[in-house]
Backbone as CSV, one residue per row, in Angstrom:
resi,resn,N_x,N_y,N_z,CA_x,CA_y,CA_z,C_x,C_y,C_z
1,MET,0.850,-1.174,0.000,0.000,0.000,0.000,0.893,1.233,0.000
2,LEU,0.614,2.131,-0.910,1.373,3.365,-1.003,0.643,4.485,-0.276
3,SER,1.403,5.417,0.255,0.810,6.572,0.912,1.662,7.796,0.637
4,ALA,1.048,8.946,0.770,1.744,10.213,0.566,2.208,10.752,1.914
5,TYR,3.306,11.473,1.871,3.749,12.183,3.066,4.433,13.467,2.620
6,THR,4.620,14.377,3.550,5.173,15.697,3.249,6.627,15.762,3.654
7,ARG,7.436,16.267,2.762,8.854,16.512,3.064,8.963,17.980,3.452
8,GLN,9.029,18.245,4.751,9.022,19.618,5.263,10.323,20.351,4.929
9,TYR,10.198,21.641,4.631,11.336,22.500,4.364,11.352,23.659,5.344
10,PRO,12.512,24.275,5.581,12.683,25.281,6.642,11.638,26.393,6.744
11,PRO,11.134,26.988,5.668,10.156,28.059,5.913,8.836,27.560,6.515
12,CYS,8.584,26.271,6.403,7.334,25.698,6.921,7.449,25.503,8.430
13,THR,6.391,25.835,9.137,6.400,25.713,10.600,5.836,24.376,11.072
14,GLN,5.315,23.573,10.184,4.740,22.280,10.554,5.841,21.250,10.791
15,ALA,5.646,20.378,11.739,6.625,19.331,12.018,6.101,17.950,11.622
16,ASP,4.812,17.846,11.410,4.176,16.568,11.112,4.307,16.236,9.624
17,SER,4.829,15.055,9.296,4.991,14.669,7.891,3.659,14.298,7.249
18,ASN,2.603,14.163,8.039,1.278,13.868,7.496,0.390,15.108,7.406
19,HIS,0.992,16.286,7.611,0.226,17.529,7.492,-0.094,17.766,6.022
20,ARG,-1.358,17.884,5.688,-1.801,17.951,4.299,-1.859,19.354,3.726
21,ARG,-2.002,20.349,4.543,-2.335,21.672,4.029,-1.148,22.581,3.742
22,CYS,0.060,22.195,4.119,1.205,23.058,3.821,1.605,22.899,2.356
23,HIS,2.434,23.783,1.875,2.830,23.776,0.465,4.222,23.186,0.250
24,CYS,4.650,22.342,1.168,5.920,21.645,1.008,5.754,20.499,0.016
25,PRO,6.845,20.058,-0.624,6.748,18.960,-1.596,6.247,17.669,-0.952
26,LYS,5.477,16.927,-1.721,4.931,15.657,-1.255,5.719,14.506,-1.869
27,ARG,5.765,13.388,-1.149,6.472,12.186,-1.601,5.556,10.985,-1.445
28,ILE,5.885,9.901,-2.141,5.127,8.662,-2.085,6.024,7.578,-1.517
29,ASN,5.471,6.793,-0.586,6.249,5.813,0.145,5.373,4.587,0.388
30,GLY,5.950,3.402,0.233,5.206,2.196,0.560,5.593,1.021,-0.304
31,THR,4.760,-0.006,-0.274,5.017,-1.234,-1.004,3.966,-1.427,-2.086
32,LEU,4.426,-1.712,-3.296,3.522,-1.993,-4.408,2.932,-3.388,-4.264
33,PRO,1.844,-3.694,-4.981,1.258,-5.043,-4.908,2.239,-6.150,-5.316
34,THR,3.278,-5.807,-6.064,4.285,-6.795,-6.463,5.265,-7.098,-5.342
35,GLY,5.240,-6.307,-4.264,6.154,-6.501,-3.149,7.346,-5.558,-3.182
36,LYS,7.472,-4.754,-4.224,8.593,-3.826,-4.352,8.347,-2.590,-3.482
37,PHE,9.364,-2.201,-2.705,9.280,-1.004,-1.875,9.668,0.207,-2.702
38,VAL,8.892,1.288,-2.610,9.211,2.525,-3.332,9.171,3.709,-2.380
39,ARG,10.047,4.652,-2.635,10.052,5.942,-1.953,10.496,6.957,-3.002
40,ILE,9.531,7.673,-3.556,9.823,8.575,-4.670,9.139,9.919,-4.452
41,PRO,9.651,10.978,-5.109,8.950,12.260,-5.041,7.672,12.199,-5.872
42,ALA,6.623,12.835,-5.385,5.359,12.873,-6.123,5.375,13.980,-7.168
43,LYS,6.371,14.848,-7.109,6.524,15.972,-8.036,5.306,16.890,-8.015
44,THR,4.763,17.073,-6.818,3.644,17.987,-6.623,3.676,18.508,-5.194
45,ARG,2.986,19.580,-4.972,2.854,20.127,-3.623,1.424,19.976,-3.117
46,SER,0.613,19.278,-3.882,-0.782,19.030,-3.521,-0.928,17.612,-2.953
47,TRP,-1.529,17.510,-1.788,-1.728,16.209,-1.154,-2.638,15.331,-2.006
48,GLU,-3.702,15.919,-2.548,-4.652,15.158,-3.354,-3.992,14.585,-4.600
49,SER,-3.147,15.377,-5.254,-2.449,14.898,-6.449,-1.480,13.771,-6.097
50,ALA,-0.804,13.897,-4.977,0.130,12.847,-4.548,-0.619,11.549,-4.248
51,GLU,-1.762,11.644,-3.579,-2.566,10.449,-3.295,-3.082,9.823,-4.592
52,ARG,-3.497,10.659,-5.540,-3.987,10.158,-6.823,-2.884,9.409,-7.560
53,LYS,-1.672,9.965,-7.555,-0.542,9.296,-8.203,-0.230,7.968,-7.523
54,ALA,-0.332,7.927,-6.206,-0.082,6.684,-5.472,-1.098,5.617,-5.859
55,ARG,-2.385,5.993,-5.952,-3.413,5.019,-6.338,-3.185,4.517,-7.764
56,ILE,-2.795,5.402,-8.677,-2.532,5.006,-10.064,-1.353,4.049,-10.126
57,MET,-0.303,4.333,-9.352,0.863,3.446,-9.320,0.476,2.064,-8.808
58,GLU,-0.372,2.007,-7.782,-0.809,0.718,-7.246,-1.606,-0.076,-8.275
59,VAL,-2.516,0.595,-8.963,-3.339,-0.089,-9.964,-2.474,-0.593,-11.107
60,ASN,-1.540,0.226,-11.582,-0.691,-0.168,-12.705,0.279,-1.297,-12.335
61,ALA,0.639,-1.411,-11.074,1.585,-2.449,-10.650,0.894,-3.740,-10.218
62,ASP,-0.424,-3.759,-10.169,-1.152,-4.932,-9.702,-1.021,-6.086,-10.698
63,PRO,-0.398,-7.205,-10.296,-0.208,-8.315,-11.235,-1.509,-9.029,-11.593
64,LEU,-2.547,-8.873,-10.805,-3.817,-9.536,-11.085,-4.761,-8.699,-11.943
65,ARG,-4.380,-7.449,-12.170,-5.219,-6.568,-12.977,-5.232,-7.036,-14.423
66,ARG,-6.388,-7.066,-14.998,-6.530,-7.506,-16.387,-6.079,-6.386,-17.313
67,ARG,-5.177,-6.705,-18.195,-4.668,-5.725,-19.157,-5.542,-5.739,-20.398
68,SER,-5.853,-4.562,-20.929,-6.638,-4.512,-22.155,-5.705,-4.709,-23.340
69,SER,-6.208,-5.342,-24.379,-5.371,-5.680,-25.534,-5.468,-4.659,-26.648
70,TYR,-6.181,-3.578,-26.438,-6.306,-2.566,-27.482,-5.812,-1.221,-26.964
71,LEU,-5.442,-0.360,-27.897,-5.027,0.986,-27.544,-6.195,1.944,-27.748
72,PRO,-6.461,2.841,-26.812,-7.488,3.843,-27.055,-7.096,4.700,-28.253
73,VAL,-8.066,5.242,-28.942,-7.811,6.039,-30.141,-6.897,7.219,-29.829
74,GLU,-6.990,7.776,-28.628,-6.189,8.953,-28.279,-4.685,8.659,-28.261
75,THR,-4.295,7.405,-28.083,-2.877,7.072,-27.993,-2.267,6.659,-29.331
76,LEU,-3.090,6.540,-30.360,-2.579,6.141,-31.674,-1.959,7.326,-32.393
77,PRO,-0.993,7.081,-33.284,-0.448,8.168,-34.095,-1.548,8.776,-34.963
78,ARG,-1.360,10.016,-35.347,-2.379,10.756,-36.096,-2.781,10.038,-37.386
79,SER,-1.822,9.524,-38.157,-2.140,8.861,-39.418,-2.987,7.607,-39.181
80,GLU,-2.664,6.855,-38.156,-3.422,5.654,-37.841,-4.835,6.013,-37.352
81,LYS,-4.937,7.067,-36.577,-6.233,7.507,-36.078,-7.134,7.926,-37.230
82,GLN,-6.572,8.667,-38.186,-7.371,9.106,-39.341,-7.803,7.909,-40.178
83,ARG,-6.937,6.921,-40.326,-7.281,5.737,-41.104,-8.440,4.966,-40.453
84,LEU,-8.445,4.878,-39.131,-9.492,4.157,-38.432,-10.819,4.898,-38.408
85,LEU,-10.766,6.205,-38.345,-11.985,6.999,-38.217,-12.648,7.305,-39.554
86,HIS,-11.952,7.127,-40.660,-12.539,7.453,-41.979,-12.689,6.246,-42.840
């Protein structure tokens, strides 16, 4: 299970790494469903965005998740997309 935490910096007066409302950088820490431990920057200062990234990482790393065998139209190259749509 992955979770977000705050990496506090000197101008911030908060001492709690679980404080959500400060504007310090957020990080992601925990174990993926595959058993791999991760501790990475979330590259955001928003707690909600960091939590969203953690949930996406968990879903993408789940070995039991069924993978779709097709690509959405948005991910195809422009020429291929035009060929399929016309």
